[in-house]
C-alpha positions as CSV (number, residue, x, y, z in Angstrom):
1,M,0.0,0.0,0.0
2,T,1.2,3.5,-0.9
3,S,2.1,5.5,2.2
4,A,0.4,8.8,3.1
5,K,3.7,10.5,2.7
6,S,4.1,9.2,-0.8
7,L,0.7,10.7,-1.6
8,G,2.1,14.1,-1.4
9,G,1.8,14.7,2.3
10,N,-1.2,16.1,4.0
11,F,-3.4,19.3,3.7
12,T,-5.8,20.6,6.3
13,F,-8.7,22.6,4.9
14,P,-8.9,26.1,6.5
15,G,-11.1,26.5,9.5
16,T,-11.7,22.8,9.8
17,K,-10.1,19.6,11.3
18,I,-10.4,17.9,7.9
19,T,-7.1,16.6,6.6
20,V,-6.5,14.8,3.3
21,H,-3.6,13.5,1.3
22,R,-2.6,16.0,-1.4
23,M,-2.9,13.4,-4.1
24,G,-6.5,12.5,-4.7
25,Y,-8.6,11.1,-7.5
26,G,-10.9,12.7,-10.1
27,A,-13.8,10.5,-11.2
28,M,-14.6,12.3,-14.4
29,Q,-13.0,9.6,-16.7
30,L,-15.1,6.8,-15.2
31,A,-17.9,7.9,-17.6
32,G,-18.0,7.1,-21.3
33,P,-16.2,9.0,-24.1
34,H,-16.4,12.8,-23.6
35,V,-17.6,12.2,-20.1
36,F,-21.0,11.1,-21.5
37,G,-22.8,7.8,-21.1
38,P,-21.6,4.6,-19.4
39,P,-18.1,3.3,-19.4
40,K,-17.0,0.6,-21.8
41,D,-16.1,-1.6,-18.8
42,R,-18.0,-0.8,-15.6
43,D,-16.3,-3.6,-13.6
44,A,-12.9,-1.9,-14.5
45,A,-14.2,1.4,-13.3
46,V,-15.2,-0.2,-10.0
47,R,-11.7,-1.7,-9.7
48,V,-10.1,1.6,-10.2
49,L,-12.0,3.2,-7.3
50,R,-11.4,0.3,-5.0
51,T,-7.7,0.3,-5.9
52,A,-7.4,4.0,-5.2
53,I,-8.9,3.6,-1.7
54,E,-6.6,0.6,-1.1
55,A,-3.6,2.8,-2.1
56,G,-4.5,5.4,0.5
57,V,-6.5,7.9,-1.6
58,D,-8.9,9.7,0.7
59,H,-10.1,12.6,-1.5
60,I,-12.4,11.9,-4.6
61,D,-13.7,14.6,-6.9
62,T,-17.0,13.9,-8.7
63,S,-20.2,15.4,-10.1
64,D,-23.6,14.3,-11.0
65,F,-23.2,15.9,-14.4
66,Y,-20.4,13.4,-15.2
67,G,-22.2,10.9,-17.4
68,P,-24.6,12.4,-16.3
69,H,-25.2,10.4,-13.1
70,V,-22.8,7.7,-14.2
71,T,-19.7,8.4,-12.0
72,N,-21.8,8.9,-8.8
73,E,-23.6,5.6,-9.4
74,I,-20.3,3.8,-9.9
75,I,-18.8,5.5,-6.8
76,R,-21.7,4.3,-4.8
77,E,-21.5,0.8,-6.2
78,A,-17.8,0.5,-5.6
79,L,-17.4,2.2,-2.2
80,Y,-20.6,2.4,-0.3
81,P,-20.6,2.2,2.7
82,Y,-17.9,4.8,2.4
83,P,-14.7,4.6,4.5
84,D,-14.8,7.1,7.4
85,E,-11.7,8.9,6.2
86,L,-13.0,9.4,2.6
87,F,-13.6,13.1,1.7
88,L,-16.1,13.3,-1.2
89,V,-16.3,16.5,-3.2
90,T,-18.9,17.2,-5.9
91,K,-19.6,20.2,-8.1
92,V,-22.8,21.8,-9.3
93,G,-23.6,24.5,-11.9
94,A,-23.9,22.6,-15.2
95,R,-26.1,20.0,-16.9
96,R,-25.9,17.8,-20.0
97,D,-28.3,17.7,-22.9
98,E,-29.3,14.5,-24.8
99,K,-26.2,14.9,-27.1
100,G,-23.8,15.4,-24.2
101,A,-23.3,19.2,-24.6
102,W,-22.3,21.1,-21.4
103,L,-24.9,23.6,-20.5
104,P,-25.2,26.1,-17.6
105,A,-27.5,25.2,-14.7
106,Q,-26.8,28.2,-12.5
107,S,-30.1,29.3,-11.0
108,A,-30.5,29.0,-7.3
109,E,-33.2,26.3,-7.8
110,E,-31.0,24.3,-10.2
111,L,-28.1,24.4,-7.9
112,K,-30.2,23.2,-4.9
113,Q,-31.7,20.4,-7.0
114,A,-28.2,19.4,-8.2
115,V,-27.0,19.0,-4.6
116,H,-30.0,16.8,-3.8
117,D,-29.4,14.8,-6.9
118,N,-25.7,14.2,-5.8
119,L,-26.9,13.2,-2.3
120,R,-29.4,10.8,-3.6
121,R,-27.1,9.0,-6.2
122,L,-24.2,8.9,-3.8
123,K,-26.6,7.6,-1.0
124,L,-25.5,10.4,1.4
125,E,-27.4,12.6,3.8
126,R,-24.6,15.1,3.8
127,I,-21.8,15.6,1.2
128,D,-18.4,16.6,2.5
129,A,-17.9,19.5,0.0
130,V,-19.6,21.1,-2.9
131,N,-17.8,23.3,-5.5
132,L,-19.9,25.9,-7.4
133,R,-18.7,25.4,-11.0
134,L,-19.0,28.8,-12.7
135,M,-19.9,28.6,-16.4
136,G,-18.0,31.3,-18.3
137,G,-17.3,32.1,-21.9
138,G,-16.2,29.9,-24.8
139,P,-17.8,26.8,-26.2
140,T,-17.3,24.8,-23.0
141,G,-17.8,27.6,-20.6
142,S,-14.3,27.2,-19.3
143,I,-13.2,30.9,-19.7
144,P,-13.9,32.7,-16.4
145,V,-16.3,35.5,-16.6
146,E,-16.3,38.3,-13.9
147,N,-19.9,38.5,-12.6
148,S,-21.6,38.5,-9.2
149,I,-22.0,35.1,-7.6
150,E,-23.9,36.2,-4.5
151,E,-27.3,34.6,-5.4
152,R,-25.7,31.3,-6.5
153,W,-23.3,31.1,-3.5
154,T,-26.1,32.0,-1.0
155,A,-28.2,29.2,-2.3
156,L,-25.5,26.7,-1.4
157,V,-24.8,28.4,1.9
158,E,-28.4,27.8,2.8
159,L,-28.0,24.1,2.1
160,R,-24.8,24.1,4.2
161,E,-26.7,25.7,7.1
162,K,-29.3,22.9,6.8
163,G,-26.5,20.3,7.2
164,L,-26.6,18.9,3.7
165,I,-23.2,20.3,2.8
166,G,-20.0,20.3,4.8
167,E,-17.7,22.7,3.1
168,L,-17.9,25.0,0.0
169,G,-15.5,25.8,-2.8
170,L,-15.5,27.4,-6.2
171,S,-14.4,26.2,-9.7
172,N,-13.5,28.3,-12.7
173,A,-13.6,31.4,-10.5
174,T,-11.7,34.7,-10.5
175,P,-10.0,36.2,-7.5
176,K,-12.8,38.8,-7.2
177,Q,-15.4,36.1,-7.1
178,V,-13.5,34.3,-4.4
179,E,-13.4,37.5,-2.3
180,E,-17.2,38.0,-2.9
181,A,-17.9,34.4,-1.7
182,K,-15.6,34.7,1.3
183,A,-17.6,37.8,2.5
184,I,-20.7,35.5,2.7
185,A,-19.2,32.1,3.8
186,P,-15.8,30.4,4.0
187,V,-14.2,29.1,0.8
188,V,-12.0,26.0,1.5
189,C,-10.9,25.3,-2.1
190,V,-10.6,26.8,-5.6
191,Q,-10.5,24.5,-8.6
192,N,-9.1,26.3,-11.7
193,L,-7.1,25.6,-14.9
194,Y,-3.4,25.6,-14.0
195,N,-0.4,23.5,-14.9
196,V,3.4,23.8,-15.6
197,A,2.7,25.5,-18.9
198,Q,-0.5,27.4,-18.2
199,R,0.7,29.7,-15.4
200,G,-1.7,32.7,-15.6
201,E,-2.8,32.1,-12.0
202,D,0.6,32.1,-10.3
203,A,-0.2,35.0,-8.2
204,F,-3.6,33.6,-7.3
205,V,-2.1,30.3,-6.2
206,D,0.3,32.2,-3.9
207,A,-2.5,34.4,-2.5
208,L,-4.7,31.4,-1.6
209,A,-1.7,29.7,-0.1
210,K,-1.2,32.6,2.3
211,E,-4.8,32.0,3.5
212,G,-4.5,28.3,3.6
213,I,-7.1,27.8,0.9
214,A,-6.6,24.7,-1.3
215,Y,-5.9,25.2,-5.0
216,V,-7.0,22.2,-7.1
217,P,-5.7,22.4,-10.7
218,F,-7.6,20.9,-13.6
219,F,-6.1,19.9,-17.0
220,P,-2.6,19.3,-15.5
221,L,-1.3,18.5,-19.1
222,G,-3.6,20.8,-21.1
223,G,-2.6,23.4,-23.7
224,F,1.1,22.7,-24.1
225,T,2.9,24.0,-27.2
226,P,5.3,21.6,-29.0
227,L,8.3,23.4,-27.5
228,Q,6.9,23.1,-24.0
229,S,6.1,19.4,-24.5
230,T,9.7,18.8,-25.7
231,H,11.2,20.4,-22.6
232,L,8.8,18.4,-20.4
233,D,9.7,15.2,-22.2
234,E,13.4,15.9,-21.7
235,A,13.0,16.4,-18.0
236,A,10.9,13.2,-17.8
237,K,13.7,11.2,-19.5
238,E,16.3,12.5,-17.0
239,L,14.1,11.6,-14.1
240,G,13.1,8.2,-15.4
241,A,9.5,9.1,-15.3
242,T,6.6,9.9,-17.7
243,P,5.8,13.5,-18.7
244,M,2.5,13.2,-16.9
245,Q,4.2,12.1,-13.7
246,V,6.6,15.1,-13.9
247,A,3.8,17.5,-14.6
248,L,2.0,16.2,-11.5
249,A,5.1,16.2,-9.4
250,W,5.8,19.8,-10.4
251,L,2.4,20.8,-9.2
252,L,3.0,19.2,-5.8
253,H,6.4,21.1,-5.6
254,R,4.7,24.3,-6.7
255,S,2.9,25.1,-3.4
256,P,1.8,23.3,-0.3
257,N,-1.8,24.2,-0.9
258,V,-2.0,22.4,-4.2
259,L,-4.2,19.3,-4.2
260,L,-4.3,17.0,-7.2
261,I,-7.2,15.0,-8.6
262,P,-5.8,13.2,-11.7
263,G,-8.4,10.9,-13.2
264,T,-8.2,7.7,-15.1
265,S,-10.3,4.6,-15.9
266,S,-7.2,2.3,-15.8
267,V,-5.7,0.7,-12.7
268,A,-2.2,0.8,-14.3
269,H,-2.6,4.5,-15.1
270,L,-3.9,5.1,-11.6
271,R,-0.8,3.6,-10.0
272,E,1.4,5.6,-12.4
273,N,-0.4,8.8,-11.3
274,L,0.0,8.0,-7.6
275,A,3.7,7.2,-8.0
276,A,4.2,10.8,-9.2
277,A,3.9,11.9,-5.6
278,E,7.0,9.9,-4.8
279,L,9.0,11.8,-7.5
280,T,11.6,14.2,-6.2
281,I,12.6,16.9,-8.7
282,P,16.2,18.3,-8.3
283,A,16.5,22.1,-8.1
284,E,18.2,22.4,-11.5
285,I,15.4,20.5,-13.3
286,L,12.8,22.3,-11.2
287,T,14.2,25.6,-12.5
288,R,14.0,24.5,-16.0
289,L,10.4,23.3,-15.6
290,D,9.5,26.6,-14.0
291,A,10.6,28.3,-17.2
292,I,8.3,26.3,-19.4
293,G,5.4,28.6,-18.6
294,G,7.2,31.5,-20.4
295,E,7.9,29.4,-23.6
296,R,5.8,29.5,-26.7
């Protein structure tokens, strides 16, 4: 079994006694192609989840709009009754149409219904944390848009006060929106696009670290140029690791508030991802990796 230390060490969410290993698991890829429909091999998806728990993973990221419904149903099948130490995080704010398109579901009523849907499919009376996924610009809604989140955030705060939600976080959010949310209720985590090449949020990561707020990057290998990929490949060869392992290890080196949720539907790939937490990057290579963000 992988040790807690080799899962990146521990992180305690601000204002709580909740501590998790920094290397977690993202359930998105348990659904079918393009995160839509059932997986090709449901038994394999169940094995991945059980293997993750056996390896010490205690932080799983999911959502009822993955599939939709598919990943939550598989999580329940694989892990219910859940281990006491398991911290389950879901997100709300989107829905899928019959063709699998990602559509906003941002009204207060839609958000509340989404929380209840997650609770029902996961067979929970209370979910550990809920991220409000803000739908921005662009075809997938992944470009953050600066607008008020007071009504949406307040809707989730009301459910938290009723005991249906433990903690609250934001996804695809700007610093201004995080500040707006914090004025209403605590924010324990922010889940945004960030990796060794996509470094537009460097200052944001550091600011959240000072407050002890978790930063959870998505797309840890997304948007690389050929030059950036070449330099990452070179570092991986020197370290005897895969480029993905190096990218994940760099994120763990980047700041102590970074939590990782790499996803996969393969047990072999899961073990490879978890092994990235054991990778030590020498200072000279770390400096070169730091420079990738400025390359085009």
